[in-house]
Every structure is written in C-alpha cells, then in structure tokens.
C-alpha positions as CSV (number, residue, x, y, z in Angstrom):
1,X,-23.8,-2.1,-5.1
2,X,-20.9,-3.8,-3.2
3,X,-17.5,-2.2,-3.7
4,X,-14.5,-4.5,-3.2
5,X,-11.1,-2.9,-3.0
6,X,-8.2,-5.3,-3.7
7,X,-5.0,-4.3,-1.9
8,X,-1.7,-6.1,-1.5
9,X,1.4,-5.0,0.4
10,X,4.1,-6.2,-1.9
11,X,3.8,-3.8,-4.9
12,X,7.0,-4.0,-6.9
13,X,7.5,-0.3,-7.7
14,X,6.2,1.0,-4.3
15,X,6.4,-1.6,-1.6
16,X,3.9,-1.1,1.2
17,X,1.8,1.2,-1.1
18,X,-1.6,0.8,0.6
19,X,-0.1,2.2,3.9
20,X,1.7,5.1,2.4
21,X,0.0,8.4,3.2
22,X,-2.2,10.7,1.1
23,X,-3.1,13.9,2.9
24,X,-2.1,12.4,6.3
25,X,-4.0,9.1,6.0
26,X,-3.0,5.7,4.6
27,X,-3.8,5.3,0.9
28,X,-6.1,2.4,1.4
29,X,-8.3,4.5,3.7
30,X,-8.4,7.3,1.2
31,X,-9.6,4.8,-1.4
32,X,-12.2,3.4,1.0
33,X,-13.5,7.0,1.6
34,X,-14.1,7.3,-2.1
35,X,-16.0,4.0,-2.1
36,X,-18.1,5.1,0.9
37,X,-18.9,8.4,-0.7
38,X,-20.3,6.6,-3.8
39,X,-23.3,5.4,-1.8
40,X,-22.3,1.8,-1.9
41,X,-24.4,-0.5,0.3
42,X,-21.2,-2.3,1.4
43,X,-17.5,-1.7,1.0
44,X,-14.9,-4.4,1.7
45,X,-11.1,-4.4,1.4
46,X,-9.7,-7.7,0.1
47,X,-6.1,-8.0,1.2
48,X,-3.4,-10.6,1.8
49,X,-1.6,-8.6,4.5
50,X,-2.3,-8.3,8.3
51,X,-0.9,-4.8,8.4
52,X,-3.4,-3.5,5.8
53,X,-6.2,-5.4,7.5
54,X,-5.4,-3.9,10.9
55,X,-5.4,-0.3,9.5
56,X,-8.8,-0.9,7.8
57,X,-10.4,-2.6,10.8
58,X,-9.1,0.2,13.2
59,X,-10.9,2.7,10.9
60,X,-14.1,0.7,11.2
61,X,-13.9,-1.0,7.8
62,X,-14.7,-4.5,6.6
63,X,-11.9,-6.8,5.5
64,X,-11.5,-10.2,4.0
65,X,-8.2,-12.0,4.0
66,X,-7.3,-13.5,0.6
67,X,-4.3,-15.6,-0.6
68,X,-1.0,-13.9,-1.2
69,X,-0.7,-16.0,-4.4
70,X,-3.5,-14.3,-6.3
71,X,-2.2,-13.3,-9.7
72,X,-4.4,-10.2,-10.2
73,X,-6.8,-7.9,-8.5
74,X,-9.7,-9.7,-10.2
75,X,-8.6,-13.0,-8.8
76,X,-8.5,-11.4,-5.4
77,X,-12.0,-10.0,-6.0
78,X,-13.2,-13.5,-7.0
79,X,-11.9,-15.0,-3.8
80,X,-13.5,-12.2,-1.8
81,X,-16.8,-12.9,-3.5
82,X,-16.6,-16.6,-2.5
83,X,-15.6,-15.7,1.1
84,X,-18.5,-13.2,1.4
85,X,-20.9,-15.8,-0.3
86,X,-22.3,-13.1,-2.6
87,X,-25.2,-14.3,-4.9
88,X,-24.5,-14.5,-8.6
89,X,-26.7,-11.4,-9.3
90,X,-24.9,-9.1,-6.9
91,X,-23.3,-6.1,-8.5
92,X,-19.7,-5.8,-7.5
93,X,-17.5,-2.8,-8.3
94,X,-13.7,-3.4,-8.4
95,X,-12.2,-0.1,-7.2
96,X,-8.4,-0.6,-7.3
97,X,-6.6,0.1,-4.0
98,X,-4.3,2.7,-5.6
99,X,-7.0,5.1,-6.8
100,X,-7.4,7.8,-4.0
101,X,-8.8,10.4,-6.4
102,X,-11.4,8.3,-8.2
103,X,-14.7,10.4,-8.3
104,X,-17.3,8.7,-6.2
105,X,-19.9,9.6,-8.8
106,X,-18.1,7.6,-11.4
107,X,-18.1,4.5,-9.1
108,X,-21.9,5.0,-8.9
109,X,-22.2,5.5,-12.6
110,X,-20.5,2.2,-13.7
111,X,-22.6,0.2,-11.2
112,X,-25.8,1.9,-12.5
113,X,-24.8,1.3,-16.1
114,X,-24.4,-2.4,-15.4
115,X,-27.7,-2.6,-13.6
116,X,-29.5,-0.7,-16.5
117,X,-27.9,-2.9,-19.2
118,X,-28.5,-6.5,-18.4
119,X,-27.0,-7.5,-21.7
120,X,-23.6,-6.3,-20.5
121,X,-21.3,-8.5,-18.5
122,X,-18.9,-5.7,-17.4
123,X,-19.3,-2.0,-17.2
124,X,-16.2,0.2,-17.1
125,X,-15.3,3.9,-17.8
126,X,-13.3,6.0,-20.2
127,X,-12.4,9.6,-20.5
128,X,-12.6,11.8,-23.6
129,X,-9.1,13.0,-24.4
130,X,-7.2,14.9,-27.0
131,X,-3.6,14.7,-25.8
132,X,-1.0,13.6,-28.4
133,X,1.5,12.5,-25.8
134,X,-1.0,10.4,-23.9
135,X,-2.4,9.0,-27.2
136,X,1.1,7.7,-28.1
137,X,1.9,6.3,-24.6
138,X,1.6,2.6,-24.0
139,X,1.0,3.3,-20.4
140,X,-2.4,4.8,-21.1
141,X,-4.8,2.2,-22.4
142,X,-7.2,3.3,-25.2
143,X,-10.6,1.9,-26.0
144,X,-12.8,2.0,-29.1
145,X,-16.5,1.6,-28.8
146,X,-19.5,1.0,-31.1
147,X,-22.3,3.5,-31.1
148,X,-24.2,1.7,-28.3
149,X,-21.3,2.1,-25.9
150,X,-20.1,-1.5,-26.1
151,X,-16.3,-1.8,-26.2
152,X,-14.9,-3.2,-29.5
153,X,-11.2,-3.3,-28.3
154,X,-8.8,-2.0,-25.7
155,X,-5.1,-1.4,-26.6
156,X,-1.9,0.2,-25.5
157,X,-1.5,1.2,-29.1
158,X,-2.9,4.5,-30.3
159,X,-6.5,3.7,-31.5
160,X,-8.4,4.7,-33.5
161,X,-5.5,5.7,-35.7
162,X,-6.1,9.1,-37.5
163,X,-5.3,8.2,-41.2
164,X,-5.4,11.9,-42.0
165,X,-2.7,13.7,-40.0
166,X,-4.9,16.9,-40.1
167,X,-7.5,15.1,-38.0
168,X,-7.4,15.8,-34.2
169,X,-6.2,12.8,-32.2
170,X,-9.5,12.6,-30.1
171,X,-9.7,9.2,-28.3
172,X,-11.1,7.5,-25.2
173,X,-8.6,6.8,-22.4
174,X,-9.6,3.9,-20.4
175,X,-10.2,4.2,-16.6
176,X,-9.5,1.1,-14.7
177,X,-12.8,0.9,-12.8
178,X,-15.0,-2.2,-13.3
179,X,-18.5,-3.3,-12.3
180,X,-19.7,-6.8,-12.8
181,X,-22.1,-9.4,-11.4
182,X,-20.6,-11.8,-8.9
183,X,-21.5,-14.8,-11.1
184,X,-19.6,-13.4,-14.1
185,X,-16.5,-12.9,-12.0
186,X,-16.5,-16.6,-11.0
187,X,-16.8,-17.5,-14.7
188,X,-14.2,-15.0,-15.9
189,X,-11.5,-16.2,-13.5
190,X,-12.2,-19.8,-14.5
191,X,-11.3,-19.0,-18.1
192,X,-7.6,-18.3,-17.4
193,X,-5.5,-15.8,-19.4
194,X,-6.2,-15.5,-23.1
195,X,-3.7,-14.9,-26.0
196,X,-4.8,-11.3,-26.6
197,X,-4.7,-10.6,-22.8
198,X,-1.1,-11.9,-22.6
199,X,0.0,-10.0,-25.7
200,X,-1.2,-6.6,-24.6
201,X,-1.1,-7.2,-20.8
202,X,-4.7,-6.2,-20.5
203,X,-7.0,-8.5,-18.5
204,X,-10.2,-7.0,-20.1
205,X,-9.2,-8.6,-23.4
206,X,-9.9,-12.0,-21.8
207,X,-13.6,-11.0,-21.6
208,X,-13.7,-9.9,-25.2
209,X,-11.9,-13.0,-26.3
210,X,-14.8,-15.0,-24.8
211,X,-17.5,-12.9,-26.3
212,X,-18.4,-11.0,-23.2
213,X,-20.0,-7.6,-23.6
214,X,-18.2,-4.7,-21.9
215,X,-20.1,-1.4,-21.7
216,X,-18.2,1.9,-21.4
217,X,-19.4,4.9,-19.4
218,X,-17.8,8.0,-21.0
219,X,-16.9,11.0,-18.9
220,X,-15.1,14.3,-19.4
221,X,-13.9,14.2,-15.8
222,X,-10.2,13.5,-15.0
223,X,-10.1,10.8,-12.3
224,X,-6.6,11.8,-11.3
225,X,-3.5,9.6,-11.2
226,X,-3.4,6.1,-9.7
227,X,-0.5,5.6,-7.4
228,X,2.3,3.2,-8.7
229,X,5.5,5.2,-7.9
230,X,6.9,7.8,-5.5
231,X,6.2,10.4,-8.2
232,X,2.5,9.3,-8.4
233,X,2.3,9.5,-4.6
234,X,3.6,13.1,-4.7
235,X,1.1,14.1,-7.4
236,X,-1.8,12.4,-5.5
237,X,-0.9,14.4,-2.4
238,X,-0.8,17.6,-4.4
239,X,-4.2,16.9,-6.1
240,X,-6.0,15.4,-3.2
241,X,-9.4,16.9,-2.3
242,X,-12.1,15.5,0.0
243,X,-14.6,13.3,-1.7
C-alpha cells in the first residue's frame, strides 16, 4: 500500500491550510502521521507549494512537486503516480491532506478491501449514521450500496428516502477516503468530468458513469471532521488524539 496525500496551499476557505497547526504541528504532518500509523509501505505528499514541501522534508517525509493547475486531488494523485513511476497494479490510497483525525485502521481497511476484491476498481468508506440533520444536509454525501457492498449511487440528497415517516432515517454517510490501483487512476483522469459528476459536484460519480465498480467499507467509527474552515480547525484541535 502506497499512501499519497494531495496538499495545496491555496485553499479558498482556509488559505495556507496544510501549514495551520493541529495540536502544535502543521496539519499536513498530522495527516502524514495517520498515514504512517496505517502500516503503509510508503507515504508521499503531493503538493504544488515549496513551503509545504519544506515542512514535510524537514520532518523526514517524501514529497513530489505537482502542478499548481491540477483541478482536483485525484488529478494531483495521477501526476504523483506518473512522477513516482508506480506500476499499474500498485495499490494507492488517496488520503486527503485535511483529514488529521482519519483512523489509520480505516486507511488499512480500504486498501485491504481493494486487494481482496479484484473486481472492484475503487474502494472507499462509509459510516453508519442515524442523524436527521446530517441526513438532510447537502454537505454530507450519502451512499447507497447493493448487498455485496458495491456502491449504487452517491448523492448530496438524502438517500435512501424513507417513504414511511415512521421509519428511522438510517443511512450511510460517505467518508472521502479512496484506494485504487495506479493504472485505474490514469484511466479515470483521462475520462474527464461526467454529467452526473458536474451536477452533484461528486468526482466518484465519474467512475460510476463509466461503469467502474466502487466497493464500500462500512464502519461505525466516526473519522472526525475534515478541516475546511477556522471552525473545523478549532474542532480538530479539540478532538485530536495521537494515532
């Protein structure tokens, strides 16, 4: 398993986010700690910024410099895969650079699920939830799966919709953690954005649009908040625990 952490400096809502501190260390290093604790054979930060690269290198980490023009974290991952000359069969985990609380065991689990299910093109994760406010929120992506664990659809809308109001609003909240084989990433980025992807603003719908199989690892664990705003950063500091 090779974990690649995409990180860019110019986040709109929290500029310089990777270098903001969580429990006294830069966010990007806290994320790297999670990746290292997963037992990954190799961890690489893919960034477009010399300041981020310097912090990671000073901590003894591996960095690849990618283009500032990359449209998404997956595009940055694809460039990193090319720069690192990874073989098509290499399993790569995309651990986003703003997830300092991601459980290392979940990183391991998605990589193992992909390895054990060669018919899957992507493995991701979801959390069992029963929270009416989260169910209604477009900020939390929901996923519906078939019995085998393969994803049927991802949406910002509340799915599956309980036709009977008396039914509990149990659902799966998607966790933005992905494992894929390097060769699939090259193919995925070559497809370009799909209509469904653009409508919902969800990149994983591109894979479904092209018939790719996405397997979902379901957990009861709360991975904690990603960091997009000052409020998220405050919450992450309050919740942070060593990996």
